[in-house]
C-alpha positions as CSV (number, residue, x, y, z in Angstrom):
1,M,12.1,-13.8,17.8
2,R,11.3,-16.8,15.6
3,L,9.1,-14.6,13.5
4,A,11.9,-12.1,13.0
5,A,14.3,-14.9,12.0
6,T,11.8,-16.3,9.5
7,I,11.4,-12.9,7.9
8,A,15.2,-12.4,7.7
9,L,15.5,-15.8,5.9
10,A,12.6,-15.0,3.5
11,F,14.4,-11.7,2.5
12,G,17.5,-13.6,1.7
13,L,15.8,-16.2,-0.4
14,A,13.7,-13.7,-2.3
15,M,16.6,-11.6,-3.3
16,S,18.1,-14.6,-5.2
17,L,15.0,-15.3,-7.3
18,A,14.5,-14.3,-10.9
19,G,4.7,-8.0,-13.4
20,Q,4.4,-5.4,-11.0
21,D,2.0,-4.9,-8.0
22,P,-0.8,-2.3,-7.8
23,H,0.0,0.7,-5.5
24,F,-1.6,3.6,-3.7
25,S,-0.5,7.2,-3.5
26,Q,-1.7,7.4,0.1
27,F,0.4,4.4,1.1
28,H,0.7,5.9,4.6
29,Y,-3.1,5.5,5.0
30,S,-3.0,1.9,3.6
31,P,-1.0,0.3,6.3
32,Q,-1.2,-3.4,5.3
33,T,-0.2,-2.7,1.7
34,L,2.8,-0.8,3.0
35,N,4.3,-3.2,5.4
36,P,2.9,-6.3,7.3
37,A,4.7,-5.0,10.4
38,E,2.1,-2.1,10.4
39,I,-0.5,-4.7,11.6
40,G,-1.5,-3.6,15.1
41,D,0.6,-0.4,15.2
42,F,-2.0,2.0,16.5
43,D,-3.4,3.1,19.9
44,A,-6.8,1.3,19.8
45,T,-8.2,-2.2,19.9
46,Y,-9.2,-2.5,16.2
47,R,-8.7,-0.5,13.0
48,I,-10.6,-0.6,9.7
49,N,-9.2,1.0,6.5
50,A,-10.7,1.5,3.1
51,N,-8.8,2.9,0.1
52,Q,-10.0,3.6,-3.5
53,K,-8.0,4.9,-6.4
54,T,-9.1,5.8,-10.0
55,Q,-6.4,6.8,-12.5
56,W,-5.5,7.2,-16.2
57,R,-9.1,8.0,-17.2
58,Q,-7.8,10.4,-19.8
59,V,-5.5,7.8,-21.5
60,S,-7.6,4.6,-21.5
61,K,-10.4,2.9,-19.6
62,P,-9.8,3.8,-16.0
63,Y,-7.6,1.8,-13.8
64,T,-9.3,1.2,-10.4
65,T,-7.9,-0.1,-7.2
66,F,-9.8,-0.9,-4.0
67,A,-8.6,-2.2,-0.7
68,L,-10.3,-3.1,2.5
69,M,-8.3,-4.0,5.6
70,G,-8.8,-4.6,9.3
71,D,-6.4,-5.3,12.1
72,G,-6.3,-5.4,15.9
73,T,-5.5,-7.3,19.1
74,P,-8.4,-9.7,19.9
75,D,-8.4,-11.4,23.2
76,F,-7.7,-14.9,21.8
77,L,-4.2,-13.8,20.5
78,P,-1.2,-14.1,22.9
79,E,0.2,-10.9,24.4
80,G,2.3,-8.9,21.9
81,F,0.6,-10.4,18.8
82,A,-1.8,-8.6,16.4
83,G,-3.8,-10.0,13.5
84,G,-5.0,-8.5,10.2
85,L,-6.8,-9.2,7.0
86,L,-6.3,-7.4,3.6
87,V,-8.7,-7.8,0.7
88,M,-7.7,-6.0,-2.5
89,N,-9.0,-5.7,-6.1
90,D,-7.3,-4.0,-9.0
91,H,-8.9,-3.6,-12.4
92,A,-6.7,-2.4,-15.2
93,G,-7.6,-0.7,-18.5
94,D,-8.9,-2.1,-21.8
95,S,-7.8,-5.7,-21.1
96,K,-9.9,-5.7,-17.9
97,F,-6.8,-7.4,-16.3
98,N,-8.0,-8.1,-12.8
99,T,-6.0,-8.8,-9.6
100,F,-7.8,-10.0,-6.5
101,S,-6.0,-10.8,-3.2
102,V,-7.0,-12.1,0.2
103,L,-4.1,-11.8,2.6
104,P,-4.4,-12.7,6.3
105,G,-1.5,-11.4,8.4
106,L,0.1,-11.6,11.8
107,S,2.6,-9.3,13.6
108,Y,4.5,-9.4,16.9
109,G,5.8,-6.4,18.8
110,L,8.4,-6.2,21.5
111,T,10.4,-3.6,23.5
112,P,14.0,-5.0,23.6
113,F,15.5,-1.7,24.6
114,E,16.1,-0.2,28.1
115,D,14.1,2.9,26.8
116,K,10.6,1.4,26.7
117,R,9.5,4.2,24.4
118,Q,11.3,2.3,21.6
119,N,9.8,-0.9,20.1
120,V,10.2,-3.2,17.2
121,R,7.5,-5.0,15.3
122,A,7.7,-7.9,12.7
123,G,4.9,-8.9,10.5
124,I,4.0,-11.6,7.9
125,Q,1.2,-12.0,5.4
126,M,0.3,-15.2,3.6
127,G,-2.7,-15.6,1.3
128,A,-4.0,-16.2,-2.2
129,T,-4.2,-13.9,-5.3
130,Q,-6.1,-14.4,-8.6
131,I,-5.1,-12.8,-11.8
132,K,-7.7,-12.8,-14.7
133,L,-7.7,-11.5,-18.3
134,D,-10.6,-10.7,-20.6
135,E,-9.6,-10.9,-24.3
136,M,-12.9,-9.6,-25.7
137,D,-12.0,-5.9,-25.8
138,L,-8.4,-6.4,-27.0
139,S,-7.1,-6.1,-30.6
140,F,-4.2,-7.9,-32.2
141,D,-2.0,-7.6,-35.3
142,N,-3.6,-10.7,-36.9
143,Q,-6.9,-8.8,-37.0
144,Y,-5.6,-6.3,-39.4
145,N,-6.7,-7.4,-42.9
146,G,-4.2,-5.2,-44.9
147,V,-6.7,-2.3,-45.1
148,V,-8.6,-1.9,-41.8
149,Y,-8.9,-3.6,-38.4
150,D,-11.4,-6.4,-38.5
151,S,-12.5,-7.7,-35.1
152,G,-14.0,-10.8,-36.7
153,L,-10.6,-12.2,-37.7
154,P,-8.9,-14.7,-35.4
155,T,-6.5,-13.2,-32.9
156,G,-3.8,-15.8,-33.4
157,E,-3.5,-16.0,-29.6
158,N,-4.2,-19.3,-27.9
159,L,-3.9,-18.8,-24.1
160,D,-3.8,-21.9,-22.0
161,R,-5.9,-20.1,-19.4
162,N,-7.6,-16.8,-18.8
163,S,-7.0,-16.8,-15.0
164,R,-4.8,-18.3,-12.4
165,W,-4.5,-18.4,-8.6
166,Y,-1.2,-18.3,-6.7
167,F,0.2,-18.2,-3.2
168,N,1.8,-15.0,-2.0
169,L,4.0,-14.2,1.0
170,N,4.9,-10.7,2.3
171,V,7.1,-9.9,5.3
172,G,8.3,-6.8,7.1
173,V,10.0,-5.2,10.1
174,Q,9.6,-1.8,11.7
175,Y,11.2,0.3,14.5
176,R,9.4,3.1,16.3
177,W,10.5,5.6,18.9
178,D,7.7,7.6,20.8
179,K,9.9,10.4,22.2
180,A,6.9,12.3,23.5
181,P,3.3,13.0,22.8
182,R,3.0,14.0,19.1
183,K,6.7,13.3,18.6
184,T,7.2,9.9,16.9
185,V,9.8,8.6,14.5
186,S,9.7,5.2,12.7
187,F,11.7,3.2,10.2
188,G,10.6,0.2,8.3
189,M,11.5,-2.4,5.6
190,A,9.2,-4.7,3.8
191,G,9.4,-7.5,1.2
192,H,6.5,-8.5,-1.1
193,N,6.1,-11.5,-3.4
194,V,8.7,-13.4,-1.5
195,S,7.4,-16.6,-3.1
196,A,8.0,-15.2,-6.6
197,P,4.7,-16.7,-7.9
198,E,4.1,-17.8,-11.6
199,Q,2.3,-15.2,-13.8
200,S,2.1,-16.7,-17.3
201,F,-1.3,-17.5,-18.9
202,Y,0.7,-20.0,-21.1
203,N,1.8,-22.0,-18.2
204,D,5.4,-20.8,-18.8
205,T,7.3,-21.5,-15.5
206,G,9.9,-18.8,-16.3
207,I,7.5,-15.8,-15.9
208,K,7.3,-14.8,-12.2
209,L,6.1,-11.8,-10.3
210,P,9.3,-10.1,-9.2
211,F,10.2,-9.6,-5.5
212,R,9.4,-6.1,-4.4
213,Y,11.2,-4.5,-1.5
214,S,10.7,-1.1,0.1
215,V,12.3,1.0,2.9
216,H,10.4,3.9,4.5
217,A,10.9,6.4,7.3
218,T,8.2,8.7,8.7
219,A,7.8,11.2,11.6
220,I,5.2,13.1,13.5
221,W,6.8,16.1,15.1
222,K,5.1,18.8,17.1
223,V,6.3,22.2,16.0
224,S,3.9,24.3,18.1
225,E,0.9,23.9,20.4
226,D,-1.4,23.5,17.4
227,L,0.8,22.3,14.5
228,D,2.5,19.0,13.7
229,A,4.9,18.3,10.8
230,M,4.6,14.9,9.2
231,P,7.5,14.2,6.8
232,V,8.0,10.9,5.0
233,V,10.4,9.2,2.6
234,R,10.0,5.9,0.9
235,Y,12.0,3.9,-1.7
236,M,10.6,0.8,-3.5
237,H,12.2,-1.5,-6.1
238,Q,10.6,-4.2,-8.2
239,G,12.2,-5.8,-11.2
240,T,13.4,-3.0,-13.4
241,Y,11.1,-0.5,-11.7
242,S,11.9,1.8,-8.8
243,E,10.1,4.6,-7.0
244,T,11.1,7.3,-4.6
245,I,8.6,9.5,-2.8
246,F,9.4,12.3,-0.5
247,G,7.2,15.0,1.0
248,S,5.4,16.2,4.1
249,A,2.0,17.1,5.5
250,L,1.2,19.8,8.1
251,R,-1.5,19.1,10.6
252,Y,-3.5,21.7,12.6
253,V,-4.9,20.4,15.8
254,M,-8.1,22.1,16.8
255,L,-9.1,20.0,19.8
256,D,-7.3,17.3,21.7
257,E,-9.0,16.4,25.0
258,R,-9.4,12.8,26.2
259,Q,-11.8,11.2,23.7
260,L,-12.4,14.4,21.8
261,Y,-10.0,15.0,18.8
262,R,-10.3,17.3,15.8
263,S,-7.7,18.2,13.2
264,V,-7.2,19.1,9.6
265,F,-4.2,18.5,7.4
266,V,-2.7,19.3,4.0
267,G,0.3,17.9,2.3
268,Y,2.3,17.6,-0.9
269,F,4.5,14.7,-2.0
270,G,6.6,14.0,-5.0
271,R,7.0,10.7,-6.8
272,F,10.3,11.7,-8.6
273,G,10.0,11.7,-12.4
274,D,6.4,10.7,-12.4
275,S,3.9,12.8,-10.4
276,G,3.2,15.2,-7.6
277,I,0.5,14.3,-5.1
278,A,-1.6,16.9,-3.3
279,M,-3.5,15.7,-0.3
280,A,-6.0,17.1,2.3
281,G,-8.0,15.5,5.1
282,V,-9.7,15.7,8.4
283,E,-9.5,13.7,11.7
284,L,-12.6,13.5,13.8
285,D,-12.4,11.4,17.0
286,E,-12.2,7.8,15.7
287,W,-12.5,8.8,12.0
288,R,-10.0,10.0,9.5
289,L,-10.8,10.9,5.8
290,A,-8.2,11.9,3.3
291,A,-8.4,12.8,-0.4
292,S,-5.5,13.2,-2.8
293,Y,-4.8,13.8,-6.5
294,D,-1.9,12.8,-8.6
295,I,-0.5,15.4,-11.0
296,N,1.3,13.5,-13.8
297,V,4.6,15.0,-14.9
298,S,6.1,12.0,-16.7
299,D,6.5,11.4,-20.4
300,L,2.8,10.4,-20.5
301,K,1.8,14.0,-19.6
302,T,1.0,14.8,-23.2
303,A,-1.7,12.1,-23.4
304,S,-2.8,12.5,-19.8
305,R,-2.8,16.3,-19.8
306,N,-1.0,16.2,-16.5
307,R,-3.9,14.3,-14.9
308,G,-3.2,11.2,-12.9
309,G,-5.6,9.7,-10.4
310,F,-8.0,10.6,-7.6
311,E,-7.8,8.7,-4.4
312,L,-9.8,8.4,-1.2
313,S,-8.9,6.8,2.1
314,L,-11.1,6.3,5.2
315,Q,-10.1,5.0,8.6
316,Y,-12.1,4.0,11.7
317,L,-10.7,3.1,15.1
318,I,-12.6,0.9,17.6
319,G,-11.6,1.1,21.3
320,R,-9.4,4.2,20.9
321,K,-7.3,4.7,24.1
322,A,-8.1,7.9,26.1
323,G,-5.7,10.7,25.6
324,T,-4.5,9.5,22.1
325,T,-5.4,10.2,18.6
326,G,-4.8,6.5,17.8
327,F,-3.5,7.6,14.4
328,R,0.0,6.4,13.6
329,H,0.4,7.0,10.0
330,R,2.7,6.9,7.0
331,Y,2.5,9.6,4.4
332,C,2.7,9.3,0.5
333,P,1.3,6.3,-3.3
334,D,0.2,3.9,-6.2
335,F,0.7,0.5,-5.1
336,L,3.7,-1.2,-6.5
């Protein structure tokens, strides 16, 4: 319970502190970027996830985000604990602004209720992030000579540094109820950038990465012998930015016998005021592959021609338990 108390204290401190994070559309298939409490929340010994997103190709140089994460319950950890590691790289537009993170994590699960089908898990991530800027491809007002833009003129900008490292801290809690096979409901809350790290390239101590919090609820609900509904809702807030996503996927189970599992799924999700997200994928024993595309409907749609971003996610389970899919998921995007 000490871990849960630490997380509650961290939430309180962060909400009192004065950028924006990268984010995926398939956040339900990027567990460690959604909530540190997702570490170890699956029916297998180990899990590996890879996510890649490319967006805004029609507006500027593409924004690309890649994440690789692994988690599990190795023998050296005490009972109830799970460990994880998240490595992420985000490359943004003309400025080649790059964000690289390495975040080890730890979670602890317990069943404090009389109904043992209910459990609570708390998680924490602590690690390092580097932000880096390349000025070579940028243009500035001072480089306009009164007639045309002249790249040979001085920019008038004197950055104290082109990169910086900072410590980051993320926390989360999650409740799950496994009512019956293929009938699961979960609720979670996560806080990112609890340490409010410095962001300025001018060594200005007043510029910090804002605290981001999110709440999410998901379900897997068997509606017939072969069909599962998988609805989700998530709300996130960071600084002056907020995001609400709601939608559902429908999964058709073709085979579910001991270690053999086959299914296909399709879904549609809405990021209100910004985009719609169409998704499709397959599950094959220990593997799951999903592809999605963001359809931009924001004020940027004139420039983007309604095009947003293409995203892929891949998951592999090691030591999947017999009689389970091993896939506990969260459905929905970008990575705040």
